C-alpha positions in Angstrom: 0.1 0.1 -0.3 1.1 3.2 -0.9 0.2 7.0 0.7 -1.3 9.7 -0.9 2.0 11.5 -1.1 3.8 8.3 -2.5 1.5 8.2 -5.1 1.7 11.9 -6.0 5.5 11.3 -6.0 5.5 8.3 -8.2 3.0 9.6 -10.8 3.2 13.5 -10.8 -0.4 14.1 -9.8 -0.7 16.5 -6.9 -1.8 15.5 -3.6 -5.0 18.1 -4.2 -6.0 16.6 -7.3 -5.6 13.0 -6.1 -7.9 14.1 -3.2 -10.3 15.7 -5.8 -10.9 12.5 -7.2 -11.6 10.9 -4.4 -14.1 13.4 -3.5 -15.7 13.0 -7.2 -15.7 9.4 -7.3 -13.2 9.2 -10.0 -10.5 7.3 -7.7 -11.2 6.3 -4.3 -8.5 5.0 -2.2 -7.9 1.4 -1.7 -8.4 2.0 2.1 -8.3 4.5 5.0 -6.3 3.9 8.0 -7.4 4.4 11.1 -5.9 8.0 11.2 -8.0 8.8 7.9 -4.9 8.6 5.9 -5.9 7.3 2.1 -4.1 4.3 1.1 -3.8 2.9 -2.4 -2.9 -0.5 -3.7 -1.3 -1.8 -7.4 -5.0 -1.7 -8.9 -5.9 1.6 -7.7 -2.3 2.9 -9.4 -3.1 1.2 -12.4 -6.5 2.7 -12.5 -4.6 6.4 -12.3 -2.7 5.6 -15.0 -5.7 5.0 -17.0 -7.1 8.4 -16.0 -3.5 10.0 -16.7 -4.1 8.7 -20.2 -7.5 9.7 -20.7 -6.4 13.4 -19.2 -3.6 13.5 -21.9 -6.4 13.5 -24.5 -8.4 16.1 -22.8 -11.2 14.1 -21.9 -13.2 15.8 -19.3 -13.3 14.1 -16.1 -17.0 13.3 -15.7 -16.8 11.4 -19.2 -13.7 9.5 -17.7 -15.7 8.3 -14.7 -18.7 7.7 -17.0 -16.3 5.3 -19.3 -14.7 3.6 -16.7 -17.7 3.1 -14.7 -19.1 1.2 -17.4 -19.4 -2.5 -16.7 -18.5 -3.3 -19.8 -15.3 -1.1 -19.8 -12.5 -3.4 -21.4 -9.2 -2.0 -20.3 -7.1 -3.7 -23.1 -9.5 -2.6 -25.7 -9.2 1.1 -24.1 -5.3 1.0 -23.7 -5.4 0.6 -27.7 -7.4 3.2 -28.2 -5.5 5.3 -26.1 -2.2 4.5 -27.5 -3.8 5.1 -31.1 -5.0 8.4 -30.4 -1.9 9.7 -28.1 0.1 8.6 -31.4 -1.9 10.5 -33.6 -1.3 13.3 -30.9 2.2 13.3 -31.1 2.3 12.7 -35.1 0.2 16.1 -35.3 2.6 17.7 -32.7 5.7 16.8 -34.7 4.3 18.1 -38.0 3.8 21.3 -35.8 7.3 21.3 -34.3 8.4 20.8 -38.1 6.6 23.7 -39.2 7.9 25.8 -35.9 11.4 25.1 -36.8 11.0 26.3 -40.5 9.7 29.5 -39.4 12.6 30.2 -36.7 14.6 29.1 -39.9 13.2 32.2 -41.6 11.0 30.4 -43.4 7.9 32.1 -44.5 4.7 29.3 -44.5 2.2 32.0 -44.9 3.1 34.1 -47.9 0.1 33.7 -50.3 0.9 36.6 -53.0 -0.7 35.6 -56.0 1.8 35.1 -59.3 2.7 37.3 -62.1 4.0 37.1 -65.2 7.7 37.7 -64.3 7.1 34.8 -62.1 6.2 32.8 -64.7 9.2 33.9 -66.9 11.3 32.9 -64.0 9.8 29.4 -63.6 10.1 28.7 -67.4 13.7 29.9 -67.1 14.5 27.3 -64.3 13.0 24.9 -66.3 15.3 25.3 -69.4 18.3 25.5 -67.1 17.2 22.1 -65.6 15.8 20.4 -69.0 18.4 19.5 -71.9 16.6 21.5 -75.2 15.3 18.5 -76.3 13.4 18.1 -73.1 12.3 21.4 -73.2 10.8 21.6 -76.5 9.1 18.2 -75.9 7.7 19.6 -72.8 6.1 22.7 -74.6 4.8 20.7 -77.2 2.5 19.0 -75.6 0.7 22.2 -74.3 -1.2 24.5 -77.0 0.8 25.7 -80.0 4.5 24.5 -78.8 5.8 28.0 -78.7 7.4 29.4 -75.5 4.8 31.7 -75.3 1.9 29.7 -75.5 3.1 27.6 -72.6 3.8 31.0 -70.9 0.1 32.0 -71.3 -1.0 28.3 -70.0 1.3 28.3 -67.1 -0.3 31.8 -66.1 -3.5 30.8 -66.4 -3.0 27.7 -64.0 -0.9 30.3 -61.4 -4.1 32.2 -61.7 -6.2 29.5 -60.3 -6.6 30.2 -56.7 -6.6 26.6 -55.5 -3.4 25.7 -58.0 -1.6 28.9 -56.5 -2.4 28.3 -52.9 -1.4 24.8 -52.9 1.8 25.6 -54.5 2.5 28.1 -51.9 1.4 26.2 -49.0 4.0 23.1 -50.3 6.7 25.6 -50.6 6.1 28.6 -48.8 6.7 31.4 -50.7 6.7 32.3 -54.9 10.8 32.5 -54.5 10.7 28.9 -53.0 8.5 27.6 -56.1 10.6 29.2 -58.7 13.5 27.7 -56.8 11.9 24.3 -57.0 12.0 24.2 -60.7 16.1 24.2 -60.2 18.6 21.5 -61.3 18.8 18.8 -58.9 22.1 17.0 -58.8 22.0 13.0 -59.1 18.5 13.6 -60.3 18.3 9.6 -61.5 20.0 8.6 -58.5 17.4 10.2 -56.1 14.4 9.0 -58.4 15.4 5.5 -57.8 16.0 5.8 -54.4 12.6 7.7 -54.1 11.2 4.5 -55.8 12.8 1.9 -53.2 11.1 3.8 -50.6 7.6 3.7 -52.4 8.4 -0.3 -53.0 9.3 -0.9 -49.2 6.3 0.9 -47.8 3.9 -1.1 -50.2 5.5 -4.1 -48.9 4.5 -3.1 -45.3 0.8 -3.4 -46.2 0.3 -7.1 -44.2 3.5 -6.4 -41.8 1.9 -4.2 -39.1 5.3 -2.8 -38.5 4.7 0.7 -36.9 8.3 1.8 -36.5 9.1 0.4 -40.0 6.5 2.8 -41.2 7.2 5.7 -39.4 10.8 5.4 -40.4 10.0 5.2 -44.2 7.4 8.0 -44.4 10.1 10.2 -42.6 12.4 8.9 -45.5 9.7 9.5 -47.9 9.3 13.1 -46.7 13.2 13.6 -47.1 13.1 12.4 -50.7 10.3 15.2 -51.8 12.1 17.5 -49.9 15.1 17.1 -52.2 13.3 16.0 -55.6 11.0 19.1 -54.9 13.4 21.5 -52.8 10.7 21.6 -50.1 11.9 22.9 -46.9 8.9 20.8 -45.1 7.2 18.1 -47.0 4.4 17.9 -44.8 1.8 19.7 -46.5 3.0 18.3 -49.7 2.6 15.1 -48.5 -0.9 15.4 -46.6 -2.3 16.6 -50.0 -0.7 13.8 -52.0 -2.5 11.5 -49.5 -6.0 13.1 -50.1 -5.5 12.4 -53.8 -4.3 9.2 -53.3 -7.5 8.5 -51.5 -9.7 10.5 -53.7 -8.5 10.2 -57.5 -9.3 6.9 -58.9 -7.0 7.3 -61.5 -3.7 8.1 -59.6 -4.5 5.3 -56.8 -4.6 3.1 -60.0 -1.6 4.3 -61.3 0.7 3.9 -57.9 -0.6 0.2 -57.7 0.0 -0.7 -61.0 3.6 0.2 -60.1 4.0 -0.7 -56.4 0.9 -3.2 -55.7 -2.8 -3.6 -55.1 -3.7 -1.4 -52.4 -0.4 0.4 -52.1 -1.9 3.9 -52.5 -4.5 3.5 -50.1 -1.8 1.8 -47.5 0.8 4.7 -48.3 -2.0 7.5 -48.1 -3.2 6.1 -44.7 0.3 6.1 -43.5 1.2 9.4 -44.2 -1.7 10.5 -42.6 -0.9 8.4 -39.3 2.5 9.9 -39.3 1.6 13.4 -39.5 -1.6 12.7 -36.9 -4.6 13.6 -39.5 
C-alpha cells in the first residue's frame, strides 16, 4: 500500500488532485487508515494510470468517470484506443514542431501573394536550365501550339487559379521557393531510384503491421520529396498527396500498378498516421 504522498511522487499527480478524484468518486483510495489517511494498492495505481492517459487526450473528468464506470469497460481495448489517439496527437505535434522550426529558420509559410507574368518567366527559365533543349521542346509541344509564349500563357492561367496557387504556396512557402523548386537537382536519376525504392518498401509493409518501420519510411519519403522538389517541409505536400491517393481513382490505380494492389491507399493512410491527420 502507498500513501497519497507516495502516489503523488510516483505519478506526478498532485496530492490536491488525488483528493479531488476521491471527492468526485473517480479514484477512491483502496482503504483508509484509522487516522483517515488514504492508501492505494497496485490496482488503484493502474486505474490512476488509465485516468492520466485519458487526461492527456483532454477528456473531461465526468466522461472519464462514466467510461471507467461502464460494466462493459474493456481495459485492453481502451488502452489500444488510447495508444492510437496519443500516437496521432504526437504525430500532429511533430508536424507542428517541424513548421515552427522552419519559421525559426526564416521560412515564411504564410506568404500567399499571387503569381504574375514575371514569376512565370522565372519558372520557365528555371525549367530551361534544368532540362536539355530537346526535353524542354518536347515539354512545350504537349501544350498549346508548342511555342514558349503559348506555354507561358498556359502556366500563367494555371497559376491564376486560386487553388493551384494556394497549394503551391502552402507546399513551398513562397513564390521564390516555388521558382527555386524548378532548379536542377544533382544526381536526379539516383535520387529517383531511391525514391521509388522507398515506395516499394512502404508497399511491402501493407500486411506487416510494423509501426516503427512505417514511421521511418514515411520520414524517408518526406526527406526524398524535400530533395526532389526543393521543399523546406514536406508536411503540407504529403498530406495533400494522401488526399489525392484516396480520392483520385486514376492516380491510385497508377500507383497500384507500379507498387502493388492497395499500395496507394496504404501509403496515403500511413502518411496521415505519421502526421496525425
